[in-house]
N, C-alpha and C positions, 0 to 999 in steps of 0.2 A: 314037915318042915321043908323037905325037898320041893314039894308042890308050891309052897309059899315063895321059895327062892325063884322058881321058874316063872311064876306069875309076875314077880317083881321085875325080873329081867325082860319079860315080854312087854311090860308096861313101859319100862325105861326105853326100850328100842322104839316103841311106838311114839313116845314123846320126842325122842331124838330125830326120827324121820319127819315128824310134823314140824319140828324146829327147822330142819334143813329145807323142807318145802317152803316154809314161810320166809326163810332168808332168801331163797332163790326168787320167790315172788317179789320181795322188796327190791332185790338187785335188778330184776328185769324191769320193774316199774320206774326205777330211778335213772337208769342208763338210757341215753337217747339212741334211737335206732341207728345202726351203722350206716355211714354215708357211702354212696357209690360214686366213684370217680370215672367219668366218661372222657375218652380221648376227643378233644375238640377237632373238628375238621380243619384241614390246612386252608389258610387264606388263599383265595384264587389269585394266581399271578396275573398281573395286567397283561392283556393281549397286545403285542406289538404288531402293528399293521403297516402296510406300505405308506398309507396316507399319514400316519403318525410319525413315521421315521423319515419320510422322503425329504422334508424340509431340513432335517439335521444331517442326513447322510446321502440322500439323493438317488433318484432314478430307479430304473428297473432292476438294478442289482439288489436293492432292499426288498423289492417284491419277490425276488428269487429267494432271499434268505428268510423273510418273515411272512410269506404268503400263507394262505389258508390251506394249501395242499399238504397232504401228509409228507413227512420228511422223506419217505422213500420215493416220492414222486417229484420233489422239487428239483432234483438234478436232471429231470427230463423236461423241465419247462423253462430252460434258459432262453431269454428273449433272443430272437433271431439275430439282432444286430450285435449280440455279445458272443454268439457262438463262433468258435475258432475253427476254421477249416482244417481238416487233417492234411498233412503234408506227405506226399509220396514222391521220393526222389526220382522215381521213374518218370514222373510227369514232365520233368525238365527235358528228358530225352525225347518225349513225344511232342513237345510244344513246337510248332513251326516257327522258323526264324522270321523275323520281320524283314520285309523287303527293303532294299536300299532306296533312299529317297531319289537318288540320281544314279543311274548305272555308270560305272566307270568306263573310260574309253576302251580298254581291252575287252571288257565284257560286252560292250556295244558292238565292237568289231566282230566278236565271236558269234553274235546273234545274227550276223549276215550270211553265215555259211549256208543256211538252207534258203536259197532263193528260187523263185519260180523260174524255170528255164525260159530263155528267150527264143524268139524266131532266130534261126541261125544267121540270117543276114544282119541282125542287129547285135550280134556278139562282137566283142572287141577283136580286131584283126588288122594285119598289115595289108594295105592295098596300094595300087599304083596311084600316083598323084602327079599331074602335069600342070598344076596351077602355077601362078606367078608369085605366090606368097613365100616368104623366106622360112627357113627352118625355125621351128619353135613357135610358129604362129598357129593360133586356133582359127579354123574356118568352120562356120556353121552353115550347112546346107538345109535350110528350113523345109523346102518342098519334099526332099527325099528323107528327111529326118535322120541326118547323119551329122556327127561332129568329127572333124579331122584335126589331128595334131601333126603338122607338117614335120617330116623327119629329114628331108633333103634327099638328094640323089633319086628323085622320081618316086619317092615313097611317102606314105602317111599312115599314121595309126588311126583307124576309124572306129568310132563308137556309135551305137544306136542311141537315139534320144527321143524324148517327147517334146513337142513344141507348142506354141501358142495356138489356141483355137481361133477360128475365123473371127476377124475383127481385132485380134490381139497380137498379130504378128508385126514384126518391125525389122528394119535393116539398118546397118551402119557399122562404124568402127569404134570399138571401145578398148579399154585396157583393164586388166585384172587389178582392181584397186585394193582388194583384201582377200584373205583366205581364212576360213574358219572350220574347225573340226566340230562336228555335232552342233551346228548352229541353232540358236534360239530363233523363233519365228514370231515376228510382229506384223500381221497383215497391214498393208498401207490403208489409209482412210478410204481411198476410192474402191478398194476391194471390199472393205466392210460395208460400204454403201450399197454395193451390188449384192453382197451376201451377208446380211446382218447377223446370221447365225454363227459366223466364224468366231473363234476365240480371239480375244484382244491380245493374247500373248500365249506362247507355248514354248516351254523349255526344250532344249535339245535332247534328242534320244531316239531310239528306234521307232517310236510312234510319231515323230515329228515329220511333216510333209517335206521338209528340206533335206531329210536323210542324213547321211554320214558326213558329208563335206559340202561346203559352199564356196564358190568363187564369185566375188562381187564385181559387177561390171560398171566401172566408172563411178559416177555419183547418181546412178539411176536406181530404180527399185528392182532391176532385173538381175538374175543370178544364173550361173550354171551350178546345179546342185544335184544331190541324190534324191531318192524318193522312197517312200514306204509303200508304194503301189507299183511294183515292177511291171505289172500287166499293162501299164499305160505307155510303156516304151513303144515307139513307132506310131503313136497317135497324136492328135492335135487337141490337147485338153487344158493347157495351162493358161495363165493370164499374161504370158509374154516371156516367162523364164524357160530355161532349157534344162531338162532333167535326164539323168542317167541312172542306171541301176547303181546301188551303193558300191559294189566292188569296182565298177568302172570309174565312178567319180573319185573313189579313193586312189585308184591308179593314176588318173589324170592329175589329181591334186599333188601327188608326189613328183610329178614330172615337170611341172611348170612353176615359175616364180611369180611373185607379185610384179606387175608391170608388163606381163605378157599381152601381146596384141591379139584382139579378138575381132574377127571379121564376120558379120552376120549378113547372110544373103537370102533374099526371097526368090532368087532365081539360081538354079544349079550352075556351078562353075564348070563342072566336069562333063 
C-alpha cells in the first residue's frame, strides 16, 4: 500500500510539473517581447556664425563671440582695432612736453645768452666822438661798419654792425618810424625776385633773420635790426639793412625813442 501511495505522489508531481511547464510556454507565447527604450541623441544646436549674426548685431565683435575658435582661444583673437592699450601712469612722466608754438619774449631773450664772441673792436663800447650831430642821434659809418649813438660831451656809444653788400649800400637821413620786439619778417618783392627760395613770411623768434628787435627807418624797407647770424657782424652781407648782435640791438632799442634821427654815411665822418 505504501508503494502505491508513493507511485501516486510521483505521478501527481510529474503532472503538476508538466502543467507548470505548459502554462509557462503559453505565457511566453502570448506576451510580446519586452521593448527597449533608447535615449534619442540631442538635437544639434544651430551654429551661430559671424556672417549669420553680423547683420543683426554687427562687426568684428560678433566674430570674437561666435567664431570657430575654441572658447579658450577667443579672448586671444580680439581684433586689433578693438584692443585697448594698457595704461601705465608712469608713461605720462616720460612723455615729452609739446613745444610752444611761439616762444615767449622772456624765453626768447634768455636764448640769447650764449652768443658767439665778437671781434673786440665790434663789441659795444664808449668812444670819443667829435662829429657835429646832436646827442641822441644815430650815426652809421658804413665803410668802418660801426653804429654810433651820440652821447654828447665828445662821446658816443659805438656798436659793431653788418652792412649792405656791394651794390646795396645807401646814404641819407631818416627817422625811426617804428620799433618792434621779435619782429616778423616779410621779404619785399624785389628781394624775393633776386632770391626766389626765400620764405614769403617768417614769424618772429630766435630763428628769424631780423633777430630780437627792429627799428624801422622812415617808410623804406630798411631797418636796424638784430640777427641770428652773429658771425656776420663786421661784414657786408645784407640787402641794405644794418644788423647788430641781438644783445646790442636790444640795448639800443631801449635807449632811443620813435622819431630818433638816423644819419647813414658812405664816407666815415671821424
